[in-house]
KEVEX-820236 format. One line per 8 residues: their letters; for each residue x, y, z of N, C-alpha, C. Coordinates in nm, 3 decimals, padded with zeros to 5 digits, always signed. Layout:
! KEVEX-820236
A	X:Y:Z:X:Y:Z:X:Y:Z ~ ...
//
This chain:
! KEVEX-820236
XXXXXXXX	-10.800:+03.830:+08.041:-10.859:+03.728:+07.908:-10.816:+03.703:+07.820 ~ -10.802:+03.579:+07.826:-10.623:+03.464:+07.798:-10.665:+03.397:+07.682 ~ -10.619:+03.415:+07.563:-10.671:+03.318:+07.437:-10.567:+03.204:+07.472 ~ -10.667:+03.168:+07.437:-10.604:+02.985:+07.408:-10.499:+02.925:+07.335 ~ -10.447:+02.972:+07.322:-10.356:+02.953:+07.209:-10.192:+03.001:+07.289 ~ -10.063:+02.977:+07.242:-09.952:+03.060:+07.235:-09.935:+03.175:+07.260 ~ -09.877:+03.288:+07.371:-09.839:+03.419:+07.267:-09.696:+03.448:+07.244 ~ -09.681:+03.518:+07.168:-09.602:+03.574:+07.143:-09.439:+03.534:+07.252
XXXXXXXX	-09.491:+03.634:+07.338:-09.359:+03.581:+07.466:-09.338:+03.434:+07.496 ~ -09.466:+03.358:+07.482:-09.421:+03.226:+07.564:-09.326:+03.135:+07.391 ~ -09.384:+03.200:+07.333:-09.287:+03.162:+07.193:-09.137:+03.177:+07.176 ~ -09.144:+03.349:+07.250:-08.992:+03.433:+07.276:-08.890:+03.305:+07.368 ~ -08.928:+03.311:+07.425:-08.921:+03.208:+07.568:-08.877:+03.061:+07.545 ~ -08.954:+03.010:+07.412:-08.937:+02.929:+07.451:-08.747:+02.819:+07.299 ~ -08.823:+03.003:+07.211:-08.731:+03.005:+07.178:-08.560:+03.068:+07.237 ~ -08.550:+03.108:+07.246:-08.505:+03.109:+07.391:-08.393:+02.993:+07.464
XXXXXXXX	-08.481:+02.982:+07.463:-08.479:+02.819:+07.545:-08.372:+02.752:+07.513 ~ -08.445:+02.688:+07.361:-08.379:+02.610:+07.261:-08.194:+02.632:+07.202 ~ -08.265:+02.810:+07.187:-08.092:+02.833:+07.150:-08.048:+02.848:+07.254 ~ -08.036:+02.829:+07.446:-07.965:+02.882:+07.495:-07.938:+02.747:+07.547 ~ -07.975:+02.585:+07.503:-07.926:+02.479:+07.514:-07.913:+02.453:+07.378 ~ -07.901:+02.458:+07.290:-07.797:+02.381:+07.197:-07.638:+02.472:+07.232 ~ -07.634:+02.569:+07.288:-07.523:+02.674:+07.233:-07.434:+02.633:+07.391 ~ -07.525:+02.596:+07.502:-07.505:+02.511:+07.586:-07.443:+02.349:+07.511
XXXXXXXX	-07.502:+02.293:+07.496:-07.468:+02.164:+07.378:-07.370:+02.187:+07.264 ~ -07.332:+02.236:+07.208:-07.240:+02.280:+07.156:-07.069:+02.347:+07.221 ~ -07.118:+02.385:+07.368:-07.053:+02.433:+07.378:-06.969:+02.309:+07.477 ~ -07.061:+02.194:+07.491:-07.016:+02.141:+07.574:-06.918:+01.979:+07.491 ~ -06.953:+02.030:+07.376:-06.866:+01.907:+07.275:-06.726:+01.979:+07.216 ~ -06.799:+02.093:+07.202:-06.614:+02.114:+07.144:-06.509:+02.131:+07.262 ~ -06.582:+02.156:+07.423:-06.507:+02.149:+07.515:-06.471:+01.970:+07.567 ~ -06.553:+01.868:+07.504:-06.518:+01.722:+07.520:-06.473:+01.735:+07.433
XXXXXXXX	-06.416:+01.770:+07.322:-06.290:+01.713:+07.233:-06.192:+01.796:+07.226 ~ -06.201:+01.967:+07.293:-06.101:+01.995:+07.334:-06.074:+01.896:+07.494 ~ -06.107:+01.886:+07.565:-06.026:+01.747:+07.708:-06.033:+01.614:+07.584 ~ -06.090:+01.541:+07.527:-06.002:+01.466:+07.455:-05.905:+01.485:+07.388 ~ -05.839:+01.579:+07.298:-05.672:+01.665:+07.255:-05.668:+01.594:+07.347 ~ -05.676:+01.716:+07.431:-05.597:+01.736:+07.574:-05.523:+01.566:+07.626 ~ -05.598:+01.554:+07.639:-05.550:+01.411:+07.699:-05.541:+01.280:+07.605 ~ -05.477:+01.361:+07.486:-05.457:+01.236:+07.342:-05.226:+01.333:+07.417
XXXXXXXX	-05.255:+01.455:+07.393:-05.131:+01.518:+07.426:-05.063:+01.476:+07.519 ~ -05.177:+01.490:+07.654:-05.077:+01.418:+07.759:-05.017:+01.319:+07.776 ~ -05.125:+01.205:+07.727:-05.052:+01.038:+07.710:-04.950:+01.035:+07.629 ~ -04.945:+01.117:+07.524:-04.842:+01.108:+07.426:-04.720:+01.162:+07.509 ~ -04.790:+01.266:+07.570:-04.588:+01.380:+07.640:-04.537:+01.292:+07.782 ~ -04.668:+01.236:+07.819:-04.581:+01.003:+07.923:-04.559:+00.888:+07.878 ~ -04.568:+00.946:+07.755:-04.472:+00.831:+07.710:-04.351:+00.921:+07.656 ~ -04.362:+00.967:+07.546:-04.246:+01.099:+07.527:-04.137:+01.019:+07.648
XXXXXXXX	-04.214:+01.120:+07.747:-04.074:+01.160:+07.903:-04.013:+00.984:+07.977 ~ -04.153:+00.898:+07.908:-04.074:+00.771:+08.008:-03.997:+00.702:+07.864 ~ -03.979:+00.781:+07.770:-03.945:+00.696:+07.663:-03.774:+00.749:+07.639 ~ -03.799:+00.901:+07.717:-03.651:+00.952:+07.738:-03.610:+00.873:+07.880 ~ -03.670:+00.923:+07.964:-03.599:+00.862:+08.073:-03.560:+00.724:+08.082 ~ -03.614:+00.613:+07.967:-03.521:+00.513:+07.915:-03.423:+00.549:+07.845 ~ -03.433:+00.651:+07.733:-03.252:+00.590:+07.712:-03.148:+00.683:+07.761 ~ -03.236:+00.849:+07.899:-03.111:+00.926:+07.963:-03.022:+00.769:+08.048
XXXXXXXX	-03.131:+00.666:+08.079:-03.083:+00.574:+08.210:-02.938:+00.507:+08.090 ~ -03.025:+00.494:+08.036:-02.953:+00.357:+07.896:-02.780:+00.462:+07.877 ~ -02.829:+00.609:+07.872:-02.685:+00.668:+07.854:-02.647:+00.696:+07.916 ~ -02.661:+00.640:+08.091:-02.619:+00.668:+08.236:-02.484:+00.590:+08.205 ~ -02.538:+00.421:+08.165:-02.511:+00.276:+08.231:-02.427:+00.263:+08.088 ~ -02.442:+00.353:+07.951:-02.323:+00.335:+07.862:-02.182:+00.439:+07.916 ~ -02.279:+00.571:+07.901:-02.058:+00.611:+08.029:-02.007:+00.577:+08.171 ~ -02.129:+00.481:+08.256:-02.017:+00.394:+08.313:-01.930:+00.314:+08.251
XXXXXXXX	-02.010:+00.243:+08.151:-01.898:+00.125:+08.078:-01.811:+00.188:+08.088 ~ -01.869:+00.289:+07.945:-01.705:+00.339:+07.901:-01.591:+00.421:+07.986 ~ -01.651:+00.483:+08.034:-01.505:+00.490:+08.228:-01.478:+00.394:+08.242 ~ -01.556:+00.262:+08.273:-01.476:+00.117:+08.314:-01.413:+00.094:+08.243 ~ -01.409:+00.075:+08.105:-01.396:+00.018:+08.023:-01.173:+00.099:+07.978 ~ -01.258:+00.226:+07.982:-01.124:+00.313:+07.942:-00.979:+00.321:+08.082 ~ -01.071:+00.228:+08.282:-00.949:+00.237:+08.307:-00.919:+00.114:+08.325 ~ -00.993:+00.021:+08.263:-00.987:-00.064:+08.256:-00.805:-00.077:+08.115
XXXXXXXX	-00.834:-00.010:+08.069:-00.768:+00.025:+07.981:-00.592:+00.054:+08.001 ~ -00.636:+00.157:+08.023:-00.509:+00.263:+08.130:-00.461:+00.162:+08.205 ~ -00.535:+00.086:+08.314:-00.420:-00.045:+08.367:-00.355:-00.095:+08.281 ~ -00.403:-00.184:+08.131:-00.367:-00.297:+08.109:-00.219:-00.240:+08.058 ~ -00.202:-00.058:+08.022:-00.140:+00.003:+07.961:-00.029:-00.016:+07.961 ~ -00.110:+00.078:+08.163:+00.077:+00.010:+08.279:+00.075:-00.031:+08.298 ~ +00.017:-00.169:+08.311:+00.158:-00.328:+08.325:+00.207:-00.327:+08.197 ~ +00.120:-00.350:+08.127:+00.216:-00.374:+07.947:+00.328:-00.249:+07.966
XXXXXXXX	+00.336:-00.193:+07.978:+00.483:-00.103:+07.995:+00.557:-00.105:+08.092 ~ +00.470:-00.111:+08.224:+00.602:-00.147:+08.280:+00.691:-00.320:+08.297 ~ +00.613:-00.388:+08.224:+00.714:-00.566:+08.166:+00.726:-00.474:+08.075 ~ +00.774:-00.387:+07.967:+00.832:-00.399:+07.850:+00.985:-00.367:+07.938 ~ +00.931:-00.260:+08.117:+01.037:-00.193:+08.065:+01.155:-00.282:+08.204 ~ +01.052:-00.347:+08.244:+01.135:-00.452:+08.332:+01.207:-00.485:+08.182 ~ +01.153:-00.589:+08.126:+01.194:-00.663:+08.015:+01.387:-00.591:+07.975 ~ +01.327:-00.428:+07.920:+01.437:-00.373:+07.872:+01.577:-00.359:+07.982
XXXXXXXX	+01.532:-00.311:+08.094:+01.620:-00.362:+08.206:+01.676:-00.461:+08.249 ~ +01.637:-00.542:+08.220:+01.702:-00.757:+08.259:+01.810:-00.716:+08.021 ~ +01.761:-00.694:+07.975:+01.816:-00.769:+07.814:+01.966:-00.629:+07.841 ~ +01.904:-00.502:+07.873:+02.031:-00.455:+07.899:+02.128:-00.446:+07.978 ~ +02.084:-00.539:+08.114:+02.141:-00.552:+08.194:+02.257:-00.706:+08.176 ~ +02.175:-00.790:+08.073:+02.203:-00.901:+08.035:+02.391:-00.839:+07.900 ~ +02.289:-00.758:+07.797:+02.419:-00.734:+07.785:+02.563:-00.655:+07.813 ~ +02.575:-00.547:+07.927:+02.662:-00.532:+07.979:+02.728:-00.560:+08.049
XXXXXXXX	+02.660:-00.663:+08.136:+02.747:-00.828:+08.171:+02.852:-00.838:+08.060 ~ +02.757:-00.902:+08.006:+02.828:-00.937:+07.818:+02.947:-00.922:+07.801 ~ +02.902:-00.773:+07.750:+03.084:-00.657:+07.685:+03.158:-00.676:+07.832 ~ +03.132:-00.635:+08.000:+03.203:-00.689:+08.068:+03.312:-00.814:+08.167 ~ +03.232:-00.871:+08.038:+03.281:-00.971:+08.040:+03.410:-01.016:+07.875 ~ +03.374:-00.964:+07.855:+03.417:-00.935:+07.746:+03.552:-00.845:+07.780 ~ +03.530:-00.725:+07.776:+03.641:-00.644:+07.802:+03.733:-00.716:+07.858 ~ +03.679:-00.761:+08.028:+03.776:-00.884:+08.087:+03.830:-00.934:+08.071
XXXXXXXX	+03.823:-01.013:+07.966:+03.885:-01.081:+07.931:+03.763:-01.265:+07.978 ~ +03.752:-01.261:+07.993:+03.655:-01.335:+08.086:+03.547:-01.438:+07.969 ~ +03.461:-01.406:+07.852:+03.521:-01.429:+07.701:+03.568:-01.327:+07.639 ~ +03.558:-01.502:+07.538:+03.664:-01.455:+07.425:+03.624:-01.493:+07.309 ~ +03.602:-01.368:+07.235:+03.418:-01.306:+07.117:+03.568:-01.423:+06.963 ~ +03.668:-01.451:+06.930:+03.726:-01.516:+06.861:+03.818:-01.613:+06.884 ~ +03.845:-01.725:+06.886:+03.858:-01.845:+06.940:+04.047:-01.838:+06.905 ~ +04.119:-01.856:+06.929:+04.268:-01.892:+06.886:+04.320:-01.933:+06.824
XXXXXXXX	+04.388:-01.963:+06.715:+04.387:-02.000:+06.562:+04.468:-02.135:+06.642 ~ +04.597:-02.145:+06.754:+04.653:-02.208:+06.700:+04.630:-02.253:+06.905 ~ +04.583:-02.199:+06.895:+04.603:-02.273:+07.122:+04.516:-02.397:+07.044 ~ +04.592:-02.488:+07.202:+04.490:-02.601:+07.206:+04.528:-02.700:+07.175 ~ +04.681:-02.656:+07.083:+04.714:-02.805:+07.001:+04.809:-02.849:+07.061 ~ +04.728:-03.006:+07.039:+04.866:-03.106:+07.119:+05.037:-03.120:+07.075 ~ +05.073:-03.224:+07.073:+05.183:-03.240:+07.015:+05.174:-03.297:+06.913 ~ +05.084:-03.401:+06.838:+05.035:-03.533:+06.740:+04.999:-03.354:+06.676
XXXXXXXX	+04.993:-03.234:+06.686:+04.881:-03.171:+06.581:+04.780:-03.217:+06.584 ~ +04.670:-03.263:+06.706:+04.499:-03.318:+06.718:+04.448:-03.145:+06.778 ~ +04.400:-03.096:+06.741:+04.364:-02.943:+06.830:+04.223:-02.989:+06.943 ~ +04.293:-02.892:+07.000:+04.204:-02.973:+07.147:+04.050:-02.837:+07.155 ~ +03.946:-02.860:+07.199:+03.897:-02.735:+07.191:+03.885:-02.731:+07.318 ~ +03.831:-02.595:+07.274:+03.843:-02.492:+07.383:+03.986:-02.497:+07.527 ~ +04.114:-02.539:+07.429:+04.212:-02.497:+07.504:+04.254:-02.315:+07.574 ~ +04.302:-02.294:+07.641:+04.358:-02.119:+07.612:+04.490:-02.116:+07.600
XXXXXXXX	+04.500:-02.020:+07.564:+04.642:-01.994:+07.503:+04.663:-01.874:+07.428 ~ +04.758:-01.851:+07.408:+04.763:-01.659:+07.298:+04.712:-01.727:+07.189 ~ +04.706:-01.643:+07.116:+04.659:-01.595:+06.995:+04.831:-01.537:+06.875 ~ +04.796:-01.609:+06.831:+04.958:-01.547:+06.743:+04.865:-01.444:+06.682 ~ +04.991:-01.299:+06.706:+04.936:-01.186:+06.625:+04.850:-01.087:+06.726 ~ +04.859:-01.167:+06.826:+04.707:-01.109:+06.964:+04.815:-01.048:+07.039 ~ +04.859:-00.871:+07.081:+04.893:-00.832:+07.208:+04.785:-00.854:+07.312 ~ +04.862:-00.923:+07.338:+04.779:-00.903:+07.515:+04.818:-00.830:+07.607
XXXXXXXX	+04.904:-00.738:+07.605:+04.944:-00.690:+07.663:+04.927:-00.489:+07.691 ~ +04.999:-00.428:+07.712:+04.950:-00.276:+07.743:+04.838:-00.215:+07.682 ~ +04.675:-00.259:+07.742:+04.542:-00.188:+07.657:+04.519:-00.295:+07.545 ~ +04.535:-00.377:+07.543:+04.456:-00.510:+07.544:+04.457:-00.558:+07.436 ~ +04.548:-00.494:+07.314:+04.564:-00.545:+07.192:+04.457:-00.538:+07.109 ~ +04.429:-00.623:+06.993:+04.292:-00.611:+06.914:+04.189:-00.649:+07.005 ~ +04.170:-00.729:+07.018:+04.089:-00.803:+07.137:+04.001:-00.669:+07.209 ~ +04.063:-00.636:+07.276:+03.946:-00.494:+07.360:+04.001:-00.391:+07.220
XXXXXXXX	+03.994:-00.356:+07.078:+03.984:-00.300:+06.973:+03.859:-00.311:+06.903 ~ +03.847:-00.487:+06.899:+03.732:-00.538:+06.915:+03.546:-00.541:+06.972 ~ +03.607:-00.534:+07.118:+03.509:-00.522:+07.224:+03.496:-00.418:+07.195 ~ +03.577:-00.282:+07.202:+03.511:-00.120:+07.131:+03.406:-00.110:+07.044 ~ +03.482:-00.183:+06.893:+03.411:-00.193:+06.835:+03.285:-00.255:+06.884 ~ +03.263:-00.406:+06.867:+03.133:-00.402:+06.958:+03.052:-00.390:+07.022 ~ +03.098:-00.298:+07.123:+03.024:-00.239:+07.267:+02.900:-00.111:+07.166 ~ +03.025:-00.048:+07.049:+02.996:+00.135:+06.979:+02.869:+00.021:+06.878
XXXXXXXX	+02.926:-00.083:+06.859:+02.757:-00.166:+06.727:+02.657:-00.101:+06.791 ~ +02.701:-00.246:+06.933:+02.565:-00.261:+07.006:+02.524:-00.150:+07.086 ~ +02.557:-00.088:+07.052:+02.513:+00.053:+07.176:+02.411:+00.166:+07.054 ~ +02.442:+00.155:+06.911:+02.378:+00.233:+06.759:+02.257:+00.092:+06.791 ~ +02.323:+00.023:+06.758:+02.158:-00.085:+06.790:+02.083:-00.069:+06.914 ~ +02.125:-00.015:+07.028:+02.056:-00.052:+07.061:+01.950:+00.105:+07.041 ~ +01.988:+00.192:+07.034:+01.926:+00.291:+07.072:+01.827:+00.316:+06.891 ~ +01.859:+00.195:+06.818:+01.699:+00.161:+06.671:+01.658:+00.097:+06.800
XXXXXXXX	+01.696:+00.007:+06.848:+01.583:-00.065:+06.953:+01.503:+00.016:+07.008 ~ +01.516:+00.124:+07.052:+01.444:+00.189:+07.116:+01.339:+00.301:+07.075 ~ +01.370:+00.322:+06.925:+01.315:+00.425:+06.843:+01.242:+00.307:+06.780 ~ +01.263:+00.187:+06.753:+01.136:+00.054:+06.687:+01.095:+00.127:+06.744 ~ +01.075:+00.033:+06.943:+01.000:+00.032:+07.036:+00.880:+00.143:+07.053 ~ +00.986:+00.271:+07.046:+00.847:+00.369:+07.118:+00.773:+00.352:+06.940 ~ +00.791:+00.354:+06.827:+00.684:+00.425:+06.755:+00.606:+00.311:+06.679 ~ +00.712:+00.159:+06.757:+00.569:+00.050:+06.738:+00.432:+00.095:+06.855
XXXXXXXX	+00.468:+00.110:+07.015:+00.365:+00.193:+07.021:+00.347:+00.272:+07.046 ~ +00.359:+00.370:+06.964:+00.288:+00.459:+06.899:+00.128:+00.373:+06.801 ~ +00.217:+00.357:+06.708:+00.148:+00.303:+06.579:+00.045:+00.224:+06.663 ~ +00.008:+00.154:+06.751:-00.022:+00.089:+06.843:-00.123:+00.180:+06.894 ~ -00.094:+00.279:+06.965:-00.183:+00.375:+06.983:-00.290:+00.458:+06.944 ~ -00.210:+00.447:+06.798:-00.258:+00.532:+06.699:-00.426:+00.413:+06.629 ~ -00.331:+00.309:+06.621:-00.447:+00.228:+06.554:-00.540:+00.197:+06.609 ~ -00.528:+00.154:+06.737:-00.644:+00.246:+06.841:-00.718:+00.290:+06.876
XXXXXXX	-00.733:+00.374:+06.885:-00.763:+00.504:+06.878:-00.803:+00.550:+06.785 ~ -00.788:+00.498:+06.695:-00.890:+00.525:+06.542:-00.960:+00.407:+06.575 ~ -00.937:+00.309:+06.624:-01.106:+00.224:+06.656:-01.156:+00.218:+06.776 ~ -01.128:+00.280:+06.820:-01.260:+00.365:+06.881:-01.313:+00.452:+06.821 ~ -01.317:+00.546:+06.772:-01.316:+00.601:+06.741:-01.430:+00.594:+06.647 ~ -01.405:+00.510:+06.533:-01.429:+00.486:+06.405:-01.536:+00.345:+06.466 ~ -01.575:+00.305:+06.555:-01.673:+00.236:+06.637:-01.801:+00.252:+06.624
//
């Protein structure tokens, strides 16, 4: 005989089913939150990766630009150095020609005081003639001695100029390097 009502076993089964459903629902909710958090972290990681890739590409572009600028700068420096050396050779060549013309007597550094005077006492400009007191005999006399002094002074000035040129170039490089470092 069966009683009309709910038996204890049925109540226990219903309670177990309700608890099981509650546990499953709670577990699904927790799992859903975890999945949501994972998706959020995944989206943030993807965004970070995109930003890192963009930064890496920009860095590569900047490094390539630096290499191009350095190569251009080196080429410009080489051209300026070559031009400076060419001009320096021209100047030294002109100086050497001038000095050899002075030593050979083709150029006179000091005009003769009484040279070129005409009969009426008027000076004639540029007229050649011997200078009183200057020995034009063996060894070239005073003019040759003066030319040697000028040669010595000229060579010392040339050495000083070389030092100035080198120091100026070093200073220019130092200023450029400091500017590049301080950018």
